[in-house]
N, C-alpha and C positions, 0 to 999 in steps of 0.2 A: 761402367756402364752394363750391369746384370740382363738380361733378358731371362724372361720366366712363362712358360710353355701353360699355357691352362685347354685341357681338351674340352672343348661341348660338342655334345650330342646337338643335331637337327635330324627331325623328324623323315623327314626328304629323301635328305645324301642317307649312303650306306659307308659314307666315308666321314672320318672321323675327320672335324675341324680343324685347326689351332689355330690358336692366337697367340700373338706374341705382344707382350706389356712389358714397358723398363720398370721394375724396381726401383728403383733412385723415384721417377719424377712421383710413384703413386706417397712414398715416402715424405716425400714435400709436404703432401698436404694430408697425409692422415692426422688423425691428432696425436700427444702422446696418451701411452695407456695410464699415467697421473692423474692426468687431463676428464680420464673417459669414470663417469658416475648414473648411477644408476637413475634412471626419472625417480621413481620412486622417492631418495633420497632428499629430490630437488625440494624443500618445500617449506614455502615461506610461512614465515607461522603470521598467525592473522592476531591482526587487533582488537586489540577486544575495550570492554567499554572503560579498565581500569586505565590505557591505555590512553584514551581522549578527554577520561573524565579527571581535570589532579583537584581535588576536593581544600590545599594549601592556595592556591591561585584562584580560585571561585571564591572563594573566605576573602581571599582579596581584594580583586573585584566590588564585592559586593558589599564591603567599607568603603572603599575608592568613592564609592557610587551614590554612598548617604551622603557622606560629605561630602560631600561635591551637589548632587540634590537636593539636604534635610528640610532648606526651606519648601521649595516644589512638591517632594513626595510629604510634607507631616501638612499639607496647607488645605483646609476644608472649601472646598467650592459647593457654590450659592448654585443650586439648577432651578428651569424657571416652573419647572412644577412646582416645587416646596422642598424638593431633599437638596439630602449634598452630600458627597464624595468625597475619596483623596483617589490622589495621583494612577494609584492604583486599580483602583475600584469602580473606576467609570465606567468601565465598560462590563460592570455586571450591573452601573445601575440602570442604564441605557438597558438596557434588559427588561430591567424590571415590570413588576405590576405597575405598581406607581405611576411610573412615567407614559408607558407605555396609553394607558388610564388616557392620565394626560395629555398625548400626542394626538392622539383620541379626535379625545372634547376638544381640539384646539383647530383639526381638520374638518370637526363637522361645524364651528362655527364660522372657518375660513369656508368656507361654501354655504350656508346661510348669510353669510355676510358677503359675498357675490350676488345670491340672487338677489337680495335685498338692492344691491348699487343697481344693479340691469333695471326691478322693476321700478325703479328715480330714475334715472334716463331716460328707459320710456315715458314717467310721465312726464319727465324735462320738455321732451322733444314733445308730443301732445298739447302740452301748456303753451310753446312759440307756435306749433301747429294752431291755436282754435284764437290764438291775439292776432294774427296774419288777420287769420281769414273771418275775426268777427265781423269786419265791415262790409261786408263780403254779404252776412248771412242776416242781418241789420238793413237793409234795405231791397 
C-alpha cells in the first residue's frame, strides 16, 4: 500500500495541512482510461419518420384489412336523412349539410310533437274533470 500526500491550502491556518490518501483504494474505484468517453461523443441517433414508417408493412396491412373487411368497406348504407355512405365516408356524411338539416328538422318535429302531446293531455284532463262535475253543474 502506497501513500500519497496532497498539500491543501487553508485560509485560516498558516501551516500546510497534509492529507494522506490510499492510492490503491482510489485506483479500485477509478474507471479505466479506455472506458472514459467525452460527453459530446456519446450521442444517441435520433429516430426519424423512416425508422417508424415501413411502407412495405403498411401496404401489407392495407391489403389484409381490405381482404378481411371487403364486404363491410364496400357496402353502401342508407341513412334516414335520405343519403347513403360507405364505411370510410360515414364521418363526413354525418357532418354534411344534408344530414345536419335533416337532424335539425327532426328535432323541430320532436319538440312540436311534445308540445302537441302536452296540450292533448291537458284537454283529456279537462274532459275528465267536466264529465265528473257535469252532474253538479246541472243540479
